[in-house]
N, C-alpha and C positions, 0 to 999 in steps of 0.2 A: 162181629168176625174180622179182626187183623186184615190189613192189605198188605200185599208182600212188595218189596221193591228195590230196584236193584241200582247201584250208588259205584260210580266211578271219580275218583279224586286223582288228578295227574301234574305234574308239574311237564308240559310239551315239549319244554325250550327252543320254541320257536318253531318244532318242526324240524330241528337241527338234530342230528343223530349224535349223542357226546364222545363216542366213539370214533367214529371217520367224518363228522364233520360234515356230511351229507347232508342236503334239505333235500325231505323227501315226505312232503303231507300225507302221501298215500301211506307207506309204514304206519303213521299215527291214525289214520282214519282205521286201517285192517288188525290193531288192537282195541280200538275202543267196540269198532264193529262186534270181534270175535268175543267180548264181556255180554253184548246184548244188554246193555244199560238202559235205567227209563230214564236215568238223570248222570250229568256230568257234568265234571267242576272241574276246572282247568287253570294253570296258569303258565305264563307268559305264553300267553296269546299273542300272536304279531298281525300287522297290517302294513301298509304305505312302504315296502322297504326295495328297494331293488335284488337285497340279498333273497329276499321270496318272492320275487319275480311280483311283486305288487302285489301280494293275492290277502284278500282279508280270510284271514284264518278260521274267525269264528264261523262265517257261512262258508266257506268251503268243508270244513267242516259237520257242520252244523245239514248242510244241503246233505252230505255224503251218506251221515246217520238217518236221514229223514226226521230229524229230531225242528220241528220249526218254531217252537218257543226259546227265547236266547235272551241274554242278558249278557254286554259285554261294557266295560269301562277300561282305559287306557291309566296305567300309572306311569310310565315311562317312554318318553318323546328323544330319537337322535336327531334324525335327520335323514335324507332321500335315500340314503345308501341301508343303513338300519333299522328307517322307521320307528314303528312305537309298540309298547307289547303291554300288555294287565291280564286281569283274569276274567272267564268267561264262564257261563252258567247256561248248558243247554239240556230240554227238558221234550221230553214225551207228553207233558202234561202240561196244562194252562200253568203260565208265570200269573198271578194275579197283580204281582206290583215288584217293583226293584229300587236297590239304591243301593249306592255305595259308599261307604266310612271309611274318610280319610284317616290313615293311621298310621302318617310320615311326622318323622322328628326334623327338627332344627337342621340344617348339614347334611339331612343324609338325604339317602334315594327313595322317590317318593313310594309310599308301602300302602296297603289298605286290606279292607273284608270288602268283596258284593254279597249284597244281603238280598232274597230273591225268598219271595213265599208261591210254591207250588200247590194248587187243589186238586188234590188227591180223590178220586171216584170212593166214594163210601153208597152203602144200601139204599134202597128207597128216593135216590135219587140225591141223595146228600151231599158234598166234600168234607175232606177232613185236612187241615191246611198244616204243611210241611213248613217250617222257613228252613233255609239252606245258607248258610254261610261261607263262603270260600277266598280264605285269605294268604295272603304271602308275606310274610315275617320278613327281618334284615337280617343282614350279616353276624351283627352281636350280640351277646348275650343282652346286656343294658336292656339293648334297643330294642331286644324282645321282646322281654318283659314288661318295657314300658308300651308296648305295642301293644301287649295281651290285657295289660290295667284298664287301657282306654277301652279297648273293644268289652271287656266287663261294665263297662259303666257308661258305654253308649244308648242313643235313645232307640233304636230296634230293638238293640236285646233288651231291655228293663223295661218294655213295653208290652212282653210276650210272656203268658199266665204260665205258671212251673209246670203243667201238666200237659202243655202244648208239645208236639215235636219238634224239635231245634237239633240240628246239625251240624256241627262245624267242622269242615275238613282244609286240606288245603297243604302247600309248600311253608311248613313253619322253620325250616332254619334250625331246627333242635338238633344241634351236633352230638348230644347227649342222650336223647329222648328223653326227657325229665320235664321237658318245661308243662305239657298238659296235665300228665300227675299233678306239679307245683302248683297251677296257675288255675286250671280248668276244672278237676275234679273235686274242691275246696268251693266250688262255685255251681256246685251241683252235675258235673257232665261224666258221665263215664268214657272212656277211651278201651283200646287194648291192654288187653293183660303184660303183654311184654311187648317195648318197642319192635317193629317191621324195620327194618331196615331196606331201604330204597335206593342208596345212594353209595357210591356210581352205578348206573342199570347193569351195567355192565359185570360186574365184580361187587357188588352193596356190601358196607362196611357201619355205613350211616343211616339212622332212623328219621331222616330229616323230612319226612312225610307222616302225615298223623290225621286220627278222626276220631270225633266224639262226638257222643250224642246225649240228650235231655229231654225229661219229659215221655209222654207217651210212647217211646220212641227205644227199639232193641236193634242190638245191631247181631245176626243172627248167626254170621259167617264174614271174617275180613282174610282177604288174601292178597300176594302181590304174584302177576302172573309174570315168568320168568319165560317166557318163548323164547326163538330168537327173533320175532320183532319187535317186542317188549324191550327187551336188551340193548336195541341197535338203535330205535327210535327217538328216544328222548338219552340224555343223563339222569335221570329220573326211573324208578320204576313207578307204575301205576298201583292205585290201593282201588280193590274192588269189595264194594260191599255190599249185603244182602241185607235189607231191613226188614221189620215187621212193626208197622202203626197199627198202635191200639184204637178203637174205639174211643171216639168222645165220651166220658164218664158225665151222667146227668143226662 
């Protein structure tokens, strides 16, 4: 029997509103809690900055959601005022292993994809592994294309069997909404039929964020909440995906 999983991917902009520039992590928690996800992939998660009350946002958000399985990796470091930020994965389900894959190019801001293996409960006491890749790509087209090329030949991805469920999501910074179709789909991934506009959150015109799957994994539904809280909590809208994970063959 297939397993059902709900996942949210969101650039939370360090819990700072894109329009009012106000730091309010409770708004971020409110949006995530309303989606009732099993898995959460976040970008621009901050810590150790006076601007953010010295909050460690991965734990603040994780505790509020009751998600005790977490992975977090810092990409960008500023100083005592602005702190540092990176990618985070939160899960209600056990994370068996996790690692960060560096995608940084010379003389560019540090970028990476955070990988986690999540164990999903299956019948008869078995488990099904779901591989998550949470990425945040660069600002220039050439940089993004090279980063995706590096990801596609990275050891963690190449080691995964073709039928094993894999999900890649995050902030592609994909101004034209074509990057995944040009680079991920030829590698066996499936994405949205049409790009979903997520930026800026209050009046979205760009599909900067996206989600792709491969293997025994289907996207049943993919939406971008446009509640008042979602439009004000960050400069990006979140993506909420209902997933169907198929049993292992054989």
